[in-house]
C-alpha positions in Angstrom: 1.4 22.9 16.4 2.0 23.5 12.7 5.3 24.3 11.1 4.5 25.3 7.5 6.3 28.6 7.8 9.5 26.8 8.7 9.5 24.8 5.5 10.6 27.4 3.0 11.2 24.9 0.2 7.5 24.0 0.2 5.3 26.2 -1.9 1.8 26.9 -0.6 -0.8 26.2 -3.3 -4.5 26.8 -3.6 -6.7 23.9 -2.6 -8.4 23.7 -6.0 -5.0 23.1 -7.7 -3.7 20.8 -5.0 -5.5 17.6 -5.7 -3.4 14.5 -5.7 -5.0 12.1 -8.2 -5.5 14.8 -10.8 -1.9 15.9 -10.6 -0.6 12.3 -10.5 -2.5 11.5 -13.7 -1.0 14.6 -15.3 2.4 13.3 -14.3 1.7 9.9 -16.0 0.6 7.8 -13.1 -2.5 5.6 -13.1 -3.6 6.8 -9.7 -2.9 8.4 -6.4 -5.1 6.7 -3.8 -5.8 6.2 -0.1 -6.8 3.1 1.7 -9.8 3.4 4.1 -11.7 1.3 6.6 -15.5 0.9 7.0 -17.6 3.8 8.4 -18.2 1.9 11.7 -14.4 2.1 12.3 -14.1 5.7 11.2 -17.1 6.9 13.3 -15.7 5.6 16.5 -15.2 8.1 19.4 -13.7 10.6 19.8 -13.8 11.4 16.1 -17.4 10.6 15.1 -18.0 14.2 14.3 -15.2 14.2 11.8 -16.7 11.7 9.6 -18.5 14.1 7.1 -15.2 15.9 6.5 -13.3 12.7 6.1 -15.9 11.3 3.8 -15.9 14.4 1.6 -12.1 14.2 1.1 -12.1 10.5 0.5 -14.8 10.6 -2.1 -13.3 13.5 -4.0 -12.2 11.9 -7.3 -9.6 14.5 -8.0 -8.0 14.0 -4.6 -8.0 10.1 -4.6 -8.5 8.0 -7.7 -8.1 4.7 -6.0 -8.8 3.1 -2.7 -8.1 -0.2 -0.8 -10.1 -1.8 2.0 -7.6 -1.8 4.9 -9.4 -4.7 6.6 -12.6 -5.7 5.1 -11.3 -8.2 2.6 -9.1 -10.1 5.0 -9.7 -13.7 6.0 -11.1 -12.9 9.5 -14.0 -10.9 7.9 -14.6 -12.8 4.7 -14.5 -16.4 5.9 -15.0 -16.4 9.6 -16.0 -20.0 9.6 -15.0 -22.8 7.2 -16.9 -22.3 4.0 -19.1 -19.5 5.4 -18.4 -16.2 3.6 -19.3 -12.7 4.7 -18.5 -9.9 2.3 -20.2 -7.0 4.2 -17.1 -5.2 5.4 -15.3 -5.3 2.0 -18.4 -4.2 0.1 -18.6 -1.0 2.0 -15.3 0.2 0.6 -16.1 -1.4 -2.8 -19.2 0.7 -3.0 -17.3 3.9 -2.3 -15.0 3.0 -5.1 -17.8 2.3 -7.5 -19.8 5.3 -6.5 -16.9 7.7 -7.0 -15.2 6.1 -10.0 -12.1 5.0 -8.1 -9.9 2.0 -9.0 -10.2 -0.7 -6.3 -7.0 -2.4 -5.1 -8.1 -5.6 -3.3 -6.2 -6.7 -0.2 -5.3 -9.5 0.8 -6.0 -13.1 -0.1 -3.3 -15.1 1.8 -1.7 -13.5 4.8 -0.5 -14.9 8.1 -2.2 -12.2 10.2 -5.8 -11.3 10.8 -6.8 -14.9 9.9 -10.1 -16.4 11.1 -9.2 -18.3 14.3 -10.1 -21.6 12.7 -7.2 -21.2 10.3 -4.3 -20.5 12.5 -5.4 -22.3 15.7 -5.9 -25.6 13.9 -2.9 -27.7 14.8 -3.7 -30.9 12.8 -3.7 -29.5 9.2 -2.8 -32.0 6.6 -1.3 -30.7 3.3 -4.3 -31.7 1.3 -6.7 -30.1 3.9 -4.9 -26.8 3.9 -4.6 -26.7 0.1 -8.3 -27.2 -0.1 -8.9 -24.4 2.4 -6.7 -21.9 0.6 -8.4 -22.8 -2.7 -11.9 -22.5 -1.3 -11.0 -19.1 0.2 -9.4 -17.7 -2.9 -12.2 -19.0 -5.1 -14.8 -17.5 -2.8 -13.3 -14.1 -2.1 -11.6 -13.4 -5.4 -14.6 -14.9 -7.2 -16.9 -12.6 -5.3 -15.0 -9.5 -6.4 -14.2 -10.9 -9.9 -14.0 -8.1 -12.5 -14.1 -5.3 -9.9 -10.5 -5.3 -8.6 -7.8 -3.5 -10.5 -5.3 -5.7 -8.6 -5.2 -8.3 -5.8 -2.5 -8.5 -3.2 -2.5 -12.3 -3.6 0.2 -13.1 -1.0 1.0 -10.6 1.7 4.2 -10.5 3.9 5.5 -14.0 3.2 8.9 -13.0 4.4 10.5 -12.6 7.8 12.8 -9.7 8.7 15.9 -11.6 7.6 14.5 -12.4 4.1 13.7 -16.0 4.8 10.1 -17.3 4.6 7.9 -16.4 7.5 6.9 -19.5 9.6 3.2 -19.0 9.1 0.6 -21.8 9.2 0.8 -21.9 5.4 4.5 -22.2 5.2 4.8 -24.7 8.1 2.4 -27.1 6.3 3.1 -26.5 2.6 6.4 -24.7 2.4 6.7 -22.2 -0.5 4.2 -24.3 -2.5 1.4 -22.2 -0.9 2.7 -19.1 -2.7 2.7 -20.8 -6.1 -0.8 -22.3 -5.5 -2.2 -18.9 -4.3 -1.1 -17.1 -7.5 -2.4 -19.9 -9.7 -5.8 -20.0 -8.0 -6.1 -16.2 -7.9 -5.4 -16.0 -11.7 -8.2 -18.5 -12.3 -10.6 -16.9 -9.9 -10.2 -13.3 -11.1 -8.3 -13.4 -14.4 -8.7 -9.7 -15.2 -7.0 -8.5 -12.0 -3.3 -7.7 -11.7 -1.7 -10.1 -9.3 0.8 -8.7 -6.7 3.2 -9.9 -4.1 3.0 -7.3 -1.3 5.4 -6.7 1.6 7.0 -4.1 3.8 10.7 -3.5 4.1 11.4 -4.3 0.5 12.1 -0.7 -0.6 15.9 -0.6 -0.3 17.8 -2.2 -3.2 20.4 -4.1 -1.2 18.4 -5.4 1.8 18.0 -9.1 2.5 14.3 -8.7 2.5 14.3 -7.2 -1.0 16.4 -10.2 -2.0 13.7 -12.4 -0.6 11.0 -10.6 -2.6 13.0 -11.0 -5.7 13.4 -14.7 -4.9 9.6 -15.0 -4.8 9.2 -13.2 -8.2 11.8 -15.4 -9.8 10.2 -18.6 -8.3 6.9 -17.8 -9.8 8.3 -16.7 -13.1 10.5 -19.8 -13.4 7.4 -21.9 -12.7 5.4 -20.2 -15.5 3.0 -18.7 -12.9 1.7 -15.2 -13.5 2.8 -12.5 -11.2 2.1 -9.0 -12.5 3.4 -6.7 -9.9 5.3 -6.1 -6.6 3.7 -3.9 -4.0 6.1 -2.0 -1.8 4.1 -1.2 1.3 6.5 1.6 2.2 5.8 2.1 5.9 8.7 4.4 6.2 10.5 6.4 9.0 10.8 10.2 8.6 14.3 10.3 10.2 15.9 7.4 8.3 14.3 6.8 4.9 15.4 5.5 1.5 16.7 7.9 -1.0 14.9 8.5 -4.3 17.7 6.6 -6.0 17.1 3.7 -3.6 13.5 3.5 -4.6 14.2 3.7 -8.3 16.9 1.0 -8.1 14.7 -1.3 -6.1 11.7 -1.0 -8.4 13.9 -1.4 -11.5 15.3 -4.6 -9.9 11.8 -6.1 -9.7 11.0 -5.0 -13.2 14.2 -6.7 -14.5 12.8 -10.0 -13.2 9.8 -9.7 -15.5 6.9 -8.0 -13.6 5.0 -5.5 -15.6 4.3 -3.1 -12.8 5.2 -2.0 -9.3 3.4 0.3 -6.9 3.7 1.9 -3.5 0.7 0.2 -1.8 0.6 1.3 1.9 2.6 4.4 2.1 3.0 6.3 5.4 6.0 8.1 7.0 6.0 8.0 10.8 7.5 10.6 13.0 9.0 10.0 16.4 7.2 12.3 18.9 7.3 15.2 19.4 6.6 16.3 15.9 8.6 19.5 15.0 9.7 21.5 12.0 12.7 19.2 11.4 10.8 16.0 11.5 8.2 17.4 9.2 10.9 18.4 6.8 12.3 14.9 6.8 8.8 13.5 6.3 8.2 15.8 3.3 11.4 14.7 1.7 10.5 11.1 2.1 7.1 11.5 0.5 8.7 13.5 -2.3 11.3 10.8 -2.9 8.6 8.2 -3.2 6.6 10.4 -5.5 9.4 11.3 -7.9 10.8 7.8 -8.0 7.3 6.5 -9.0 7.0 9.0 -11.8 10.5 8.3 -13.1 10.1 4.5 -13.2 7.6 4.0 -16.0 6.4 0.6 -14.6 5.3 2.3 -11.3 1.6 2.7 -11.7 0.6 4.5 -8.6 0.8 5.4 -4.9 -1.6 4.5 -2.1 -1.3 6.1 1.3 -2.5 3.9 4.2 -5.4 6.1 5.1 -4.9 9.8 5.0 -6.1 11.2 8.4 -3.7 10.9 11.3 -6.2 9.8 13.9 -7.1 6.8 11.8 -3.6 5.6 11.3 -2.4 2.3 12.6 1.0 3.6 13.5 0.5 4.9 17.1 -1.1 1.6 18.3 1.7 -0.5 16.8 4.7 1.8 17.3 4.1 3.7 20.6 5.7 7.1 20.5 5.3 7.5 16.8 2.6 9.2 14.8 1.6 12.0 12.4 2.4 9.6 9.6 -0.2 10.7 7.0 -1.2 13.9 5.2 -3.9 15.4 7.3 -3.5 16.3 11.0 -6.3 15.7 13.5 -7.5 19.3 13.1 -7.7 18.8 9.3 -4.8 21.0 8.4 -2.5 19.4 5.9 1.0 18.2 6.5 3.8 20.1 4.7 4.3 16.7 2.9 1.0 17.2 1.0 2.4 20.4 -0.6 5.7 18.6 -1.2 3.9 15.9 -3.2 2.0 18.5 -5.1 5.2 20.4 -5.9 6.8 17.2 -7.2 3.9 16.1 -9.3 3.5 19.5 -10.8 7.2 19.4 -11.8 6.4 16.4 -14.0 3.0 17.5 -15.4 2.6 15.8 -18.7 5.9 14.1 -18.1 7.8 17.0 -19.7 10.7 16.9 -17.4 11.4 13.2 -17.3 14.6 13.6 -19.3 16.1 15.7 -16.5 18.4 13.7 -14.2 17.1 12.9 -10.7 17.9 15.3 -8.0 20.9 14.3 -5.9 19.8 13.1 -2.5 21.6 14.7 0.4 23.7 12.6 2.8 23.2 12.3 6.5 20.2 12.5 8.8 16.9 11.7 7.0 18.3 9.4 4.3 
């Protein structure tokens, strides 16, 4: 079912004019992008026949000017055995970026999840042994992609839900030293890449997790260690999402600590089933809030959606009863949120309206 007619505030636009990266650049952003996985993942049943359509949209440089490998650069793929590197998965997406002139955001060097089993099942790590393993991994992976990544998510999701450090294998052995070491070694391995701390749940200005992310930025800055950006994953809920002012205040808070840029790195907005006109309207609003906030905060360089085709989203598997989080439905019709993003970007074409005050977010359901 589709509910475009019910969303009277969204203007239908011709496909040729509704291309996200071109409009984002006109509004002053560096990119509008979409993460993607390798073709082997995308071609799985029952959607194998959809791959040519998917690939055509992904490769269109006016639609997406940036991409991120959702999985291919993670530890389980890149260093499956100690000191044995395999870059095949990550190179598939890297080649798509190179062939189509897209920026490549690289993801992620040090993360507690999707580790090779030898990392997180080893129970007798010494501090020196784990330091050596992290350095070898960063040298090998960031060194392999040296000069090709616009940015690296150096450390991913180091925080627990309450804003304290996550009790990962890295933290349990090294404490927060592992974060400082990872940024130092990443800067040496790929000096031209922007270095990011990346996490979810750090989009609201007054949350404990946002405070934790600020603590990480301050720790690195105080130690004289380079951190260029904060990545707000922005895995959001359609029915209860941050306001545009929330997003702006949060990003400005990170910038005040000294980072030169911020970005929305894994954006999706999930809907609790069943999808209906109301939930699609909430979703459209959420996508528009993110888009306008990014345009209005000059240090916000871009937006990456975490894939773009609903059947390839991670959301239903992890959050049962939720879905339709992206911009294309399974039948290749677009979500109303797509036109909402277009409408917002067109409003700021050539940044001519940035002096106008932000719109006032409504109160109640959906914010």
